[in-house]
C-alpha positions as protocol buffer text, in pm:
chain_id: "A"
residue {
  index: 1
  type: MET
  ca { x: -1776 y: 1042 z: -12679 }
}
residue {
  index: 2
  type: SER
  ca { x: -1492 y: 1258 z: -12485 }
}
residue {
  index: 3
  type: GLN
  ca { x: -1273 y: 1209 z: -12224 }
}
residue {
  index: 4
  type: LEU
  ca { x: -1429 y: 1381 z: -11883 }
}
residue {
  index: 5
  type: VAL
  ca { x: -1201 y: 1617 z: -11805 }
}
residue {
  index: 6
  type: ILE
  ca { x: -1198 y: 1792 z: -11419 }
}
residue {
  index: 7
  type: GLY
  ca { x: -1411 y: 2113 z: -11370 }
}
residue {
  index: 8
  type: PRO
  ca { x: -1684 y: 2229 z: -11144 }
}
residue {
  index: 9
  type: GLU
  ca { x: -1858 y: 1960 z: -10942 }
}
residue {
  index: 10
  type: THR
  ca { x: -1698 y: 1655 z: -11075 }
}
residue {
  index: 11
  type: LYS
  ca { x: -1566 y: 1428 z: -10855 }
}
residue {
  index: 12
  type: VAL
  ca { x: -1150 y: 1363 z: -10868 }
}
residue {
  index: 13
  type: THR
  ca { x: -963 y: 1096 z: -10710 }
}
residue {
  index: 14
  type: LEU
  ca { x: -597 y: 1148 z: -10701 }
}
residue {
  index: 15
  type: HIS
  ca { x: -267 y: 1133 z: -10570 }
}
residue {
  index: 16
  type: PHE
  ca { x: -97 y: 1431 z: -10462 }
}
residue {
  index: 17
  type: GLU
  ca { x: 220 y: 1582 z: -10258 }
}
residue {
  index: 18
  type: ILE
  ca { x: 292 y: 1911 z: -10202 }
}
residue {
  index: 19
  type: ARG
  ca { x: 644 y: 2076 z: -10196 }
}
residue {
  index: 20
  type: LEU
  ca { x: 816 y: 2358 z: -10076 }
}
residue {
  index: 21
  type: GLU
  ca { x: 984 y: 2569 z: -10349 }
}
residue {
  index: 22
  type: ASN
  ca { x: 1348 y: 2358 z: -10211 }
}
residue {
  index: 23
  type: GLY
  ca { x: 1183 y: 2006 z: -10232 }
}
residue {
  index: 24
  type: ASP
  ca { x: 1116 y: 1953 z: -9903 }
}
residue {
  index: 25
  type: VAL
  ca { x: 767 y: 1725 z: -9871 }
}
residue {
  index: 26
  type: VAL
  ca { x: 464 y: 1931 z: -9681 }
}
residue {
  index: 27
  type: ASP
  ca { x: 204 y: 1645 z: -9804 }
}
residue {
  index: 28
  type: SER
  ca { x: 209 y: 1362 z: -10010 }
}
residue {
  index: 29
  type: ASN
  ca { x: -61 y: 1086 z: -10013 }
}
residue {
  index: 30
  type: PHE
  ca { x: 154 y: 891 z: -10340 }
}
residue {
  index: 31
  type: ASP
  ca { x: 236 y: 622 z: -10078 }
}
residue {
  index: 32
  type: LYS
  ca { x: -113 y: 569 z: -9959 }
}
residue {
  index: 33
  type: GLN
  ca { x: -485 y: 541 z: -10055 }
}
residue {
  index: 34
  type: PRO
  ca { x: -579 y: 821 z: -10350 }
}
residue {
  index: 35
  type: ALA
  ca { x: -806 y: 1102 z: -10185 }
}
residue {
  index: 36
  type: SER
  ca { x: -1137 y: 1169 z: -10335 }
}
residue {
  index: 37
  type: PHE
  ca { x: -1338 y: 1462 z: -10357 }
}
residue {
  index: 38
  type: SER
  ca { x: -1549 y: 1656 z: -10527 }
}
residue {
  index: 39
  type: ILE
  ca { x: -1481 y: 2025 z: -10695 }
}
residue {
  index: 40
  type: GLY
  ca { x: -1676 y: 2307 z: -10474 }
}
residue {
  index: 41
  type: ASP
  ca { x: -1740 y: 2119 z: -10152 }
}
residue {
  index: 42
  type: GLY
  ca { x: -1467 y: 2270 z: -9955 }
}
residue {
  index: 43
  type: SER
  ca { x: -1246 y: 2015 z: -9839 }
}
residue {
  index: 44
  type: MET
  ca { x: -981 y: 2185 z: -10061 }
}
residue {
  index: 45
  type: LEU
  ca { x: -852 y: 2525 z: -10088 }
}
residue {
  index: 46
  type: ALA
  ca { x: -985 y: 2722 z: -10434 }
}
residue {
  index: 47
  type: GLY
  ca { x: -633 y: 2782 z: -10615 }
}
residue {
  index: 48
  type: PHE
  ca { x: -543 y: 2394 z: -10576 }
}
residue {
  index: 49
  type: GLU
  ca { x: -896 y: 2330 z: -10714 }
}
residue {
  index: 50
  type: ALA
  ca { x: -866 y: 2548 z: -10966 }
}
residue {
  index: 51
  type: ALA
  ca { x: -483 y: 2428 z: -11093 }
}
residue {
  index: 52
  type: LEU
  ca { x: -662 y: 2058 z: -11160 }
}
residue {
  index: 53
  type: PHE
  ca { x: -966 y: 2196 z: -11405 }
}
residue {
  index: 54
  type: GLY
  ca { x: -844 y: 2045 z: -11737 }
}
residue {
  index: 55
  type: LEU
  ca { x: -696 y: 1724 z: -11655 }
}
residue {
  index: 56
  type: LYS
  ca { x: -799 y: 1385 z: -11728 }
}
residue {
  index: 57
  type: VAL
  ca { x: -726 y: 1083 z: -11545 }
}
residue {
  index: 58
  type: GLY
  ca { x: -408 y: 902 z: -11589 }
}
residue {
  index: 59
  type: GLU
  ca { x: -232 y: 1296 z: -11634 }
}
residue {
  index: 60
  type: ARG
  ca { x: 44 y: 1353 z: -11374 }
}
residue {
  index: 61
  type: LYS
  ca { x: 154 y: 1682 z: -11366 }
}
residue {
  index: 62
  type: VAL
  ca { x: 353 y: 1920 z: -11118 }
}
residue {
  index: 63
  type: LEU
  ca { x: 173 y: 2254 z: -11067 }
}
residue {
  index: 64
  type: ALA
  ca { x: 294 y: 2608 z: -10970 }
}
residue {
  index: 65
  type: ILE
  ca { x: 51 y: 2718 z: -10638 }
}
residue {
  index: 66
  type: THR
  ca { x: 136 y: 3094 z: -10555 }
}
residue {
  index: 67
  type: PRO
  ca { x: 67 y: 3212 z: -10212 }
}
residue {
  index: 68
  type: GLU
  ca { x: -218 y: 3411 z: -10310 }
}
residue {
  index: 69
  type: HIS
  ca { x: -370 y: 3075 z: -10437 }
}
residue {
  index: 70
  type: GLY
  ca { x: -258 y: 2837 z: -10164 }
}
residue {
  index: 71
  type: PHE
  ca { x: -270 y: 2930 z: -9804 }
}
residue {
  index: 72
  type: GLY
  ca { x: -217 y: 3307 z: -9865 }
}
residue {
  index: 73
  type: MET
  ca { x: -11 y: 3603 z: -9749 }
}
residue {
  index: 74
  type: PRO
  ca { x: 82 y: 3590 z: -9372 }
}
residue {
  index: 75
  type: ASN
  ca { x: -120 y: 3884 z: -9202 }
}
residue {
  index: 76
  type: PRO
  ca { x: 43 y: 4061 z: -8974 }
}
residue {
  index: 77
  type: SER
  ca { x: -178 y: 4124 z: -8709 }
}
residue {
  index: 78
  type: ASN
  ca { x: -181 y: 3717 z: -8677 }
}
residue {
  index: 79
  type: LEU
  ca { x: 164 y: 3775 z: -8474 }
}
residue {
  index: 80
  type: HIS
  ca { x: 82 y: 3814 z: -8116 }
}
residue {
  index: 81
  type: LYS
  ca { x: 292 y: 3907 z: -7776 }
}
residue {
  index: 82
  type: ILE
  ca { x: 189 y: 3702 z: -7511 }
}
residue {
  index: 83
  type: GLU
  ca { x: 302 y: 3707 z: -7187 }
}
residue {
  index: 84
  type: ARG
  ca { x: 555 y: 3447 z: -7077 }
}
residue {
  index: 85
  type: GLY
  ca { x: 378 y: 3346 z: -6776 }
}
residue {
  index: 86
  type: ASN
  ca { x: 106 y: 3130 z: -6982 }
}
residue {
  index: 87
  type: PHE
  ca { x: 377 y: 2974 z: -7141 }
}
residue {
  index: 88
  type: ALA
  ca { x: 498 y: 2814 z: -6775 }
}
residue {
  index: 89
  type: ASP
  ca { x: 541 y: 2418 z: -6843 }
}
residue {
  index: 90
  type: ILE
  ca { x: 642 y: 2453 z: -7195 }
}
residue {
  index: 91
  type: ASP
  ca { x: 983 y: 2418 z: -7305 }
}
residue {
  index: 92
  type: LEU
  ca { x: 1062 y: 2749 z: -7555 }
}
residue {
  index: 93
  type: GLU
  ca { x: 1210 y: 2713 z: -7859 }
}
residue {
  index: 94
  type: PRO
  ca { x: 1139 y: 2916 z: -8238 }
}
residue {
  index: 95
  type: GLY
  ca { x: 925 y: 2683 z: -8445 }
}
residue {
  index: 96
  type: VAL
  ca { x: 776 y: 2498 z: -8173 }
}
residue {
  index: 97
  type: VAL
  ca { x: 389 y: 2440 z: -8217 }
}
residue {
  index: 98
  type: VAL
  ca { x: 169 y: 2561 z: -7935 }
}
residue {
  index: 99
  type: SER
  ca { x: -175 y: 2435 z: -7889 }
}
residue {
  index: 100
  type: PHE
  ca { x: -454 y: 2731 z: -7819 }
}
residue {
  index: 101
  type: GLN
  ca { x: -804 y: 2706 z: -7764 }
}
residue {
  index: 102
  type: ASP
  ca { x: -1013 y: 3008 z: -7873 }
}
residue {
  index: 103
  type: PRO
  ca { x: -1402 y: 2972 z: -7903 }
}
residue {
  index: 104
  type: SER
  ca { x: -1372 y: 2796 z: -8239 }
}
residue {
  index: 105
  type: GLY
  ca { x: -1169 y: 2507 z: -8081 }
}
residue {
  index: 106
  type: GLU
  ca { x: -774 y: 2448 z: -8118 }
}
residue {
  index: 107
  type: LEU
  ca { x: -578 y: 2707 z: -8266 }
}
residue {
  index: 108
  type: PRO
  ca { x: -221 y: 2617 z: -8314 }
}
residue {
  index: 109
  type: GLY
  ca { x: 52 y: 2919 z: -8276 }
}
residue {
  index: 110
  type: VAL
  ca { x: 438 y: 2857 z: -8378 }
}
residue {
  index: 111
  type: ILE
  ca { x: 702 y: 3011 z: -8150 }
}
residue {
  index: 112
  type: ARG
  ca { x: 878 y: 3314 z: -8301 }
}
residue {
  index: 113
  type: SER
  ca { x: 1099 y: 3445 z: -8021 }
}
residue {
  index: 114
  type: PHE
  ca { x: 1033 y: 3499 z: -7654 }
}
residue {
  index: 115
  type: ASP
  ca { x: 1226 y: 3687 z: -7337 }
}
residue {
  index: 116
  type: ASP
  ca { x: 1214 y: 3696 z: -7000 }
}
residue {
  index: 117
  type: GLN
  ca { x: 862 y: 3917 z: -7016 }
}
residue {
  index: 118
  type: PHE
  ca { x: 659 y: 3745 z: -7364 }
}
residue {
  index: 119
  type: VAL
  ca { x: 617 y: 3520 z: -7597 }
}
residue {
  index: 120
  type: ASP
  ca { x: 601 y: 3585 z: -7978 }
}
residue {
  index: 121
  type: VAL
  ca { x: 382 y: 3362 z: -8138 }
}
residue {
  index: 122
  type: ASP
  ca { x: 247 y: 3325 z: -8537 }
}
residue {
  index: 123
  type: PHE
  ca { x: -102 y: 3246 z: -8618 }
}
residue {
  index: 124
  type: ASN
  ca { x: -64 y: 3253 z: -8987 }
}
residue {
  index: 125
  type: HIS
  ca { x: -88 y: 2917 z: -9137 }
}
residue {
  index: 126
  type: PRO
  ca { x: 241 y: 2765 z: -9145 }
}
residue {
  index: 127
  type: LEU
  ca { x: 297 y: 2788 z: -9539 }
}
residue {
  index: 128
  type: ALA
  ca { x: 135 y: 3118 z: -9559 }
}
residue {
  index: 129
  type: GLY
  ca { x: 341 y: 3337 z: -9807 }
}
residue {
  index: 130
  type: LYS
  ca { x: 494 y: 2993 z: -9992 }
}
residue {
  index: 131
  type: HIS
  ca { x: 546 y: 2915 z: -10311 }
}
residue {
  index: 132
  type: LEU
  ca { x: 444 y: 2537 z: -10369 }
}
residue {
  index: 133
  type: GLU
  ca { x: 460 y: 2285 z: -10595 }
}
residue {
  index: 134
  type: PHE
  ca { x: 141 y: 2071 z: -10612 }
}
residue {
  index: 135
  type: GLU
  ca { x: 213 y: 1744 z: -10794 }
}
residue {
  index: 136
  type: VAL
  ca { x: -101 y: 1530 z: -10835 }
}
residue {
  index: 137
  type: GLU
  ca { x: -185 y: 1188 z: -11107 }
}
residue {
  index: 138
  type: ILE
  ca { x: -519 y: 1198 z: -11161 }
}
residue {
  index: 139
  type: ILE
  ca { x: -682 y: 831 z: -11094 }
}
residue {
  index: 140
  type: ASP
  ca { x: -1095 y: 932 z: -11153 }
}
residue {
  index: 141
  type: ILE
  ca { x: -1335 y: 1110 z: -11284 }
}
residue {
  index: 142
  type: ALA
  ca { x: -1685 y: 1155 z: -11233 }
}
residue {
  index: 143
  type: ALA
  ca { x: -1918 y: 1362 z: -11321 }
}
């Protein structure tokens, strides 16, 4: 009997760590409960799921995720100039994340720069354009 491997529609339980190329940790559950999900259920990006295909229980690997298979490339149309008056109660600094409301809910934006009249806000995902390392340890696989 062959050992089950990760593939379409399998249920996976794993520990993971996502790191930037410089080694900075973005997210990790190695010191917490493992995550469980079904391949294709939409809870993980398709590129992360595809990188897991073929892995078996007990395997621990570091997988390279390119921007195209991770959070995509930054989209210039997601950069917006907003009038400074809309930020009256906020201490502005580059890198600060501000929440905005849009019709679908809350939308985070990162302050890139500002002057006396306008604030440049980036609504791209903070990991857009980043090459990532995805370290995984496969705990369980079910059909």
